[in-house]
Each structure stands twice: as structure tokens, then as C-alpha cells.
C-alpha positions in Angstrom: -21.5 95.5 4.3 -20.3 98.5 6.4 -23.6 98.7 8.3 -23.4 94.9 9.0 -19.9 95.3 10.6 -21.0 98.3 12.6 -23.9 96.3 14.1 -21.4 93.5 14.8 -19.2 96.0 16.6 -22.1 97.4 18.6 -22.9 93.9 19.8 -19.2 93.3 20.7 -18.8 96.5 22.7 -22.2 97.1 24.3 -24.3 93.9 24.4 -21.6 91.3 25.2 -20.0 93.3 28.2 -23.6 93.6 29.6 -24.1 89.8 29.3 -20.6 89.2 30.7 -21.5 91.3 33.8 -24.8 89.4 34.4 -23.2 86.0 33.9 -20.3 86.7 36.2 -22.1 88.4 39.1 -25.4 86.7 38.7 -27.3 90.0 38.9 -27.8 93.3 37.1 -25.9 96.2 38.7 -24.0 99.2 37.7 -21.4 98.8 40.5 -20.1 95.9 42.5 -17.4 95.4 45.1 -14.4 93.2 44.6 -16.0 90.5 46.9 -18.8 90.0 44.3 -16.3 88.5 41.8 -15.3 84.9 42.6 -13.6 82.1 40.7 -16.6 79.9 40.1 -18.6 78.3 37.3 -20.1 81.7 36.5 -16.7 83.1 36.0 -15.7 80.3 33.6 -18.9 80.9 31.6 -18.4 84.6 31.5 -14.8 84.2 30.1 -16.2 82.2 27.2 -18.3 85.3 26.4 -15.2 87.4 26.6 -13.6 85.3 23.9 -16.6 85.7 21.7 -16.3 89.5 22.2 -12.7 89.5 21.2 -13.5 87.6 18.0 -16.3 90.0 17.1 -14.2 93.1 17.6 -11.3 91.5 15.7 -13.5 90.7 12.7 -14.7 94.4 12.6 -11.1 95.7 12.8 -9.9 93.3 10.0 -12.8 94.6 7.8 -12.0 98.2 8.7 -8.3 97.8 8.0 -8.9 96.1 4.7 -10.8 99.2 3.6 -8.3 101.8 4.7 -5.0 100.0 4.6 -5.6 97.3 1.9 -5.5 93.6 2.3 -1.7 93.2 2.0 -1.0 95.8 4.8 -3.8 94.3 6.9 -2.5 90.7 6.8 1.1 92.0 7.2 0.2 94.1 10.3 -1.7 91.2 11.9 1.0 88.7 11.4 3.8 91.1 12.4 2.1 92.2 15.6 0.9 88.8 16.6 4.3 87.0 16.2 6.5 89.8 17.5 4.4 90.3 20.6 4.1 86.5 21.1 7.9 86.1 20.8 8.6 89.0 23.2 6.0 87.7 25.7 7.6 84.3 25.7 11.1 85.9 26.1 9.9 88.2 28.8 8.1 85.5 30.7 11.2 83.3 30.7 14.0 85.8 31.2 12.3 88.9 32.7 14.2 91.2 30.3 11.4 92.7 28.3 8.5 93.7 30.6 10.1 94.7 33.8 10.9 91.4 35.3 9.8 87.8 35.4 6.1 87.2 35.4 3.6 84.4 34.9 0.1 84.0 33.7 -2.6 82.3 35.7 -3.9 79.8 33.1 -7.1 79.3 35.0 -8.0 82.9 34.7 -6.9 83.5 31.1 -9.2 81.9 28.6 -8.3 80.4 25.3 -5.3 78.2 24.1 -1.9 78.5 25.7 1.5 78.4 23.8 4.8 78.3 25.7 2.9 79.5 28.9 1.5 82.5 27.0 -2.3 82.7 26.4 -2.8 83.4 22.7 -5.4 86.0 23.6 -2.5 88.2 24.7 -0.9 88.7 21.2 -4.4 89.0 19.8 -5.0 91.9 22.3 -1.6 93.4 21.3 -2.8 93.4 17.7 -6.1 95.2 18.0 -5.0 97.6 20.7 -2.1 98.8 18.6 -4.4 99.3 15.7 -6.8 101.2 17.9 -4.0 103.4 19.2 -2.8 104.2 15.8 -6.2 105.1 14.6 -6.9 107.3 17.6 -3.6 109.1 17.0 -4.8 109.7 13.4 -8.1 111.0 14.7 -6.9 113.5 17.3 -4.3 114.9 14.8 -6.4 114.6 11.6 -3.7 112.7 9.9 -4.5 110.3 7.0 -3.4 106.7 8.0 -2.1 106.1 4.4 0.2 109.1 4.8 1.5 108.2 8.2 2.3 104.6 7.1 4.8 106.2 4.7 6.5 108.1 7.5 9.0 106.9 10.1 10.4 108.3 13.3 8.7 110.9 15.5 5.2 110.2 14.2 5.2 106.8 15.8 6.0 108.1 19.3 2.5 109.3 20.1 0.6 106.2 19.1 3.1 104.2 21.2 2.4 106.5 24.2 -1.4 106.1 23.7 -1.1 102.3 24.1 1.2 102.7 27.1 -1.2 105.1 28.8 -4.0 102.5 28.3 -1.7 99.8 29.8 -1.3 102.0 32.9 -5.0 101.4 33.3 -5.5 97.8 32.2 -2.5 96.1 33.9 -3.4 97.0 37.5 -6.9 95.5 36.8 -5.5 92.3 35.4 -3.0 92.0 38.3 -5.7 92.6 40.9 -7.8 90.0 39.2 -4.8 87.7 39.4 -4.7 87.0 35.7 -0.9 87.5 35.8 1.7 88.6 38.3 5.3 89.6 38.5 7.7 87.9 40.8 8.9 91.2 42.3 6.2 93.6 43.7 6.1 97.2 42.6 4.7 100.4 44.0 2.3 100.9 41.1 -0.2 98.2 42.0 2.5 95.5 41.7 3.2 96.4 38.0 6.8 97.2 37.3 7.4 100.6 35.8 9.8 99.1 33.3 6.9 97.1 32.0 5.5 100.2 30.4 8.9 101.0 28.8 8.7 97.5 27.3 5.3 98.2 25.9 6.6 101.5 24.4 9.7 100.0 22.8 7.8 96.9 21.5 5.1 99.1 19.9 7.7 101.5 18.4 9.6 98.5 16.9 6.5 97.0 15.4 5.2 100.3 13.8 8.7 101.0 12.5 8.9 97.6 10.8 5.4 97.9 9.5 6.1 101.4 8.0 9.2 100.1 6.3 7.6 97.2 4.5 3.9 98.3 4.1 2.7 99.0 0.6 1.8 102.6 -0.3 -1.8 103.0 -1.4 -4.5 105.6 -1.9 -8.1 105.4 -0.8 -10.9 106.2 -3.2 -13.9 108.1 -1.9 -16.4 105.3 -1.4 -19.5 104.9 0.8 -18.5 104.3 4.4 -15.4 106.4 4.6 -17.1 108.5 7.2 -16.4 105.5 9.6 -12.6 105.9 9.1 -12.0 106.8 12.8 -14.4 104.5 14.6 -11.5 102.4 16.0 -10.2 105.6 17.6 -13.5 106.2 19.2 -13.6 102.6 20.4 -10.2 103.2 22.1 -11.7 106.1 24.1 -14.7 103.9 25.0 -12.2 101.2 26.3 -10.8 103.8 28.7 -14.2 104.8 30.0 -15.3 101.1 30.4 -12.1 100.3 32.2 -12.6 103.0 34.8 -15.5 101.2 36.4 -13.6 98.0 37.4 -10.7 100.3 38.6 -12.9 102.0 41.1 -14.7 98.8 42.0 -11.3 97.4 43.0 -10.1 100.6 44.7 -7.5 101.2 41.9 -8.0 104.9 42.1 -5.0 106.2 40.1 -5.7 104.0 37.1 -9.4 104.9 37.4 -8.9 108.6 37.4 -6.2 108.3 34.7 -8.7 106.4 32.4 -11.3 109.2 32.8 -8.7 112.0 32.4 -7.3 110.4 29.2 -10.8 109.9 27.8 -11.7 113.6 28.3 -8.3 114.7 27.0 -8.9 112.8 23.8 -12.5 114.0 23.5 -11.4 117.7 24.0 -8.7 117.3 21.4 -11.2 115.9 18.9 -13.7 118.6 19.6 -11.0 121.3 19.2 -9.9 120.1 15.7 -13.6 119.8 14.6 
């Protein structure tokens, strides 16, 4: 079963992005300029592939979490992150108090169902990115997830920073692609700095609540435990993959930041090994 989900993950993170690239640009290339990406029928087809990719990755992470956290904690985490992030997204979009000001999503460029002007793909992304960030934190510090879940306070600061650092890379790409935008422009590629504080506080709140109500558990040594930190490695891969569209769109700071963070995490992992 473990090998099946690993194959599924490989399809989601390697094959599907390759297909997305071909469908969207209509050609095979390692690097394209911004002018090569247009809002046309190819774009719409490619976005359907993106939804399929998200589903595949989510299925793997649900399976992974069920092994290492147990089913109660897995379901609790998914429900908690999804609904808290959805509520805060709705509140932020309406009032501007959560993520640095009022903003709006371009529904034509955000695939999937919409609820109260928020694409449901957004809280789904919140869910698996927070899980990846937590797992990467466990990896680079050699902490056992089941031990950290029992802790509160300072241990949650670093995984929250990890997801914020990734948002420093991803949000400029999304804004440049016009997937969403804030009413007031900002020096950092039109993404308000307070948006990142909102990401940090939201993540900190979710992990604190999760830690308070999660059930303690112990993991028996079973086949497949060597794959415990694959989500953390996937988080590093996302940084590297995101660097290419950054440079394609002349987003140099996010691009270099993505590469720097990737090598920082890799060096830390090699050091502890």
C-alpha cells in the first residue's frame, strides 16, 4: 500500500506538472517568458489538470497522516485547518483585517467551486501546506511528530515561519498571474507585508488548537516508516519548482528566496544526518 501511494505522489509532483506545462504553453520547454502564458482554452484545460494534481497529493498526505498521526488526528487536522482558513479567508476578503487589507479572487483564474467568493482550493491548499511545513520542521530538527503534537508554544513558531517563507515565494507568483489581488498596492510585488503576519498568526492558532485536542499516540515500527519525512522533502521540492515561474516572470527576490530556502533546508538535513 505504501508503494502505491508513493507512485501516486510521484505522478502528482512530476508527471502532472510536466503535462500542465505542455497543455498550457502548447510546447515542451524548460523556460518561457511571461508572454507565453495567456488566458485561453489551453489555460482552462491546464487548470483542470492542476485540480487533479491537488487531489492526488491530498490523497497521499491523508494516507501518510493516517499512519503517523492516526485517523482521529488526521480527520481533526483536516477539518480544523479547512474551516478555520476558509472562515478567515471569507473574513479577510470582506473586511481586510486578516491578510493585510481587502483583496479579491479572480474566479476565472482560480479553478474549482467557489463559496462566499473564496475558491475552495484555497483552504485545501492551506491544509496540505501546513502539514508539509510541520513535517519539514520535524525533519530538519529530527523531532518525532507524535511528541511535538503533545507540546505547545515555542515548538510551533518554526513550522509557522516555514509556511510564511513559502508564501513569500508563492503569493507574488499568484498576484502576477492575476489569480488574486489586493486593493492597495505594496512594495513587495503588490503583496502587503501584513499578509504574511496573517499567515503566521493563522498557522500558529491552528497548530495550537490542534495540539490541545489531538489524541496522544505511539507509532509501532512497521514497514514504511522510512517514509516518515517524505512530506518534508516535498515541501523543499515545492520551493525549487516555484523558483522557475518566479524567474520567468522577473520576480527575482522570491526566486532567489526559494532557492536559498531550499539549500538551507537541505544543508540542515545533511548536517543532522
